[in-house]
N, C-alpha and C positions, 0 to 999 in steps of 0.2 A: 491467304490470298495478299499478295504485295498491292501496297496501296500508292498511288500518284498523289504527289503534293498539288494544294491548289495553283501555287505559284508556276509549278511546270507546266498545268494545263493552261492557264492565263500566256504563259511564255508561248506555247505553241500555237495558242490560238493566233495572238500577235505576229508570229511569225507568218501563219499561213494568210493572214490578211496583208502582210506586208508582200508576201509573194503577189497576190492578186494585184494588188496596185503597182506594181512593176512588170506585170503580165505581157503588157502591149496587145497587139494584134494575134488573137488565136482563132485558126478556122474552125468555123462552126461544125463542120463535118470532115472528120480525119478520114472518113472511109471514101471520100471520093478521090479517085484516081488523079494522082498529081502530075500536071502539065506544067513546064516552066513557062515563064512569060516571056516575052520576046525581049524584056529590058534584061532578064537574068540571063539568057541565052548571050546578049550583048556585051555585058559588063564582067559576067563570071571571069574569062579568060584575060581580060584587062587588069583583073584585081589580081589574080595568081601572077601574072606576068608584072606586077609591079608598075603599070602603065599610068602612073596618074595624070600625065598630059593628057591620054586619051580619056580618062574617067574625068577630069574637069573641062574636056571638049563635050562629053556627053551630056555632065550636070548643068553644066551654067546656063545653057537656054532654056533649060526646064524650070529654074528658079521663079522668073518672072513672066513668062510667056503665057503660062496656065495650058501648055500641049497636053492633050486628053489621048486616051488611049479608045480604040474602037467604040468601046461602050462606054465611053464618056469619063472616068475617072483620070484623075491627074496622073501624068506620067512619074512626075517628080514624087508623087507618094508611092508607086511601085518601086521607084529607084531605092528609096530608102526601105521599104519593104523589103527587098531583095536581100540588103544587107542585113537587118533584125532576123530574117528567116534563115539565111544560110552563113553568112561569115561572123556574126556576131552573137551567135549563141552562147548561150551559159557555158558549154563544155568548149568554146571557142576563147572564151574569156579568161578562163579562170586561172590562167598563169600570168596575171597581171603582177607588175608591170612590165615585165620583159618578154612576153610571149610572143608568138609569131604575130598576131593580129594587131597586139599593141605597136610592134616595132613598124607595121604597115602605115597605121593610121600616123604614128610620128613621122614616119617619111614624108606622106601625103602631106601633112601640115608644114613641115619643113619646106617641101619643094613650092607650095604654093599657101605662104601665110596669110594671105588676105580671103582666102575661099572660105566660105562657111561651111562647106560639106566635111572636111576632115573634122573639125569641132563640134558639128551636130554628132557626127557617126562616133565620137568619143564619148560622148555624153550618152548615147544611147548605149553603147558598151559598157559603161560604168552602171547605167540603170540595170542592165543583166548581170553585171558583177553583184551589184548590190542585192537583188533578188536572190541570186545562188547564196551568197552569205545568209540570208534572212532564215532560207529552209534549211542550211546547214544546221542552224540552230536549234531547229526541232528537237533533233535528238543528241548536239553537241553543245556542251555548257560554254558559257561566254567566258572568258579570261578573269581572273581575280581582279584587275585593275579595272573592271568595269567597261573597258572600251569595247565597242560595238561596231564591228568592221562594215555590216551593211548600212548603219547609219551614217558613218564614215564615207564611205565609197559615194553614198548619194549624197552629200552636203559638198562632197568634193566636187562632182559633177554639175549640181546648182549653181556653186560657186563661181565654176568656170563658164557656164553659160551666163548668169548675171552680170559678169564682168565684161561681157562682150555684148551688149545691148544691139549694136548696129548689124550684127548678124541678122536679128529678127527684121533689119529692114531689107536686107537682102534675099532671104529666103525663110518661106512661109514656114518650113518643117521644124525650124527654131524653136519655135513653139510647143511643138507636141512632146519631146522630153523635157521641154521646161515644166509645162504642165504637168507631167509625170512623176517627175521629182519633187515638185511642190506638194503635191498631194501625199508622197511617200515620207515626207520630211515633216509633215504634220502642219500645213497651212491652213489657215482658215478660210472658210467658204468664201467671205468677202474676198480676198484677196486672189482665190482663184477665178473669180468673175470679174473682177478688175484685168487680170493677165489676159483672160479671154477677150475681153471688150477692146483692149489695145489691140489684141492680133488680129481679131475680126476686122477691126476698121482699117487695118491694112490689107487684110487678105479675106475678105467677105465670102470667098467661093472655094477656100481651100479645105474641102472635107473632112480630111485627116484631122484636122485642129479641132472641127466644131466635135467629131466623134471623140475626141479623147478628152474633150472638157466635160463634155456630157457624161461619160462613163464614169470620170472621177468626180463630177457633182453628185451622180446618182448615190455613189459610195459613200460620201462623206455627208451627205444629208438623210443617210438611211432610208433611200428612195423616196425623199420628198417629191410628190407629183406637182406641187404647185412651183416649187423650184425650178424643176425640170421643164416644166410647161414654159416659164418665163424665159429659160435659155434659149428653147427651141424657138419661141415668138421673138426675140433679139437675133438670131440667125436667120428666120425668114425676113424679119424688117429689113436687114444689113445688106442681103443678097438680092432681095425681090427684083429691084429695079433693073439687075445684071442679067439674072436668068431666070426670072419668075419663080417658081416654088421648087425648082431642082436641087439646089442646095439643100432645102427644108427635107425633100425627098432622100436624098443622100445620108441626111443625118439619121432618119428613122431606119433606114435601111443598113445604115452600119451599124446602131444601136441592135438591131435584130441579128445581124451576122457575128457581133461580138457576145452579145449576152442573151438576148431574149427569145431568138429562134423564132418560130412560127406563133409563140404566144405573144407576141409584141403587142396585140390591141388589149389584151388582157393585164398586161404587167407594166404599160408604158404609156404614157399622155398622147395618145395619136389623134390628130385631128384630120380624118379620113378626105374630107373634101380637098384640103391642101395637098394631102399625100396623094390623091388621085391625082390631082392637076401635074403635080410634079414628076409623077412617075409617066405621066401622059406627055409632057413635054420632053423628057428624057429619051422616051421611046421615038419621039417623031424627029429629035435631034441627032438621035445616035441609033438609027434602025437596025437594029441586031435581035434575034432570036431571045438571047439573054435579057435584054430590058424590054421587049414586048410579054416574056411569060413572066417576068418579075411584077408587071402590072397586072397580069393575069392572077398572079398568087395571091397579091395583096388584096384585088377585088374579091378573092374568094374567102379570105380570111375576114375581110369584112363584112360579108355576106352581101357583097353587091354582084348580083348575076348578070345585069345587063353589060356591064363594064368587062365582067370577066368573060363574055360569051365572045363581045367586040374583039377583046385582046386575042382571045385563041384563034379567032378566024385569021388572025393576022400575022399569025406564027406557024413554023413548020410544026406537023404532028409528033416530033421527036423531043421528048423533054430533054431541058437543060439543066444537068444534074446539080450544077452548082447554085442552081435557083431552088429546086424542089428539094434535094436531098434525099428523098425516098421516092421512089418510082410510083407506090401507091397513092401517096398524095397528088401527085400529077394527074393520075387518073382519075381519082374521086374527083378534084378539083373541076377537070374538062367534063366528066360526066355530070356533075351536078349543074354546070353552066349552059347545059343542053338540055336539063329537064324542061 
């Protein structure tokens, strides 16, 4: 029987960990039918037409105004998520540095040198390129020189962002790839927390920032509940005077969507009273079936039958699939709330 060296196993394990660190947002349920968002429908033709003027006009007012989607999420986060999921995928950035997408980003930056957006997008693309390179080395040996392309790409992107700290004053999403790349390049937990503190002092309500920091903090501390609870408390304290418990609720829901799923209460330090209040505030401020049913879902997971029952009475009987993931979960929860 062929044997595999311990070094190869360790290397494969490391590469898989690096892939996780740079993974970004991954939909929790790939079986849900995909529907393009209004942001995606608006900016896709502009991107392929190289209409950077229109793209800038679209992005500029989103950076500081906190414009929200009908369900209460930041439109700015959806803007960057559209690029991450569609235009800057690993398969789209593999031909670095002269490929189609790289030339577009360079042209955008040349047309608008003071805009934070093309620089942030380039850092996101470099993160995906580093992730692709780390995964390829699970089966492919590194060059004899010892050069590690995945680490080199990540350091290059991190240095590019770090050299432009003013971008973080203009656009809250600057900190999302920054934190991701810090984690990938071996940052200390203390440094990650300092960066998050700086970011959240400027942008306390930017949900994507908090979820990104929490996801990497969980990884770097090997799921240390005390440290994660501390970050969650910091997020809550910094945003409570602005939107009550809503930012805390989006943090918990973001972690559930990225990693924990419906097991969030058993795998993550959640304060249900705070989460319930935040979800209720979101449902009141942004009255959609999605938000009301999300309150019902978490009430069921927490065993809070009165809250679940009231929530179900305030929404349509048709399940919002992105909330429940599986029809039987919706049916079971609704039936339980009426017992």
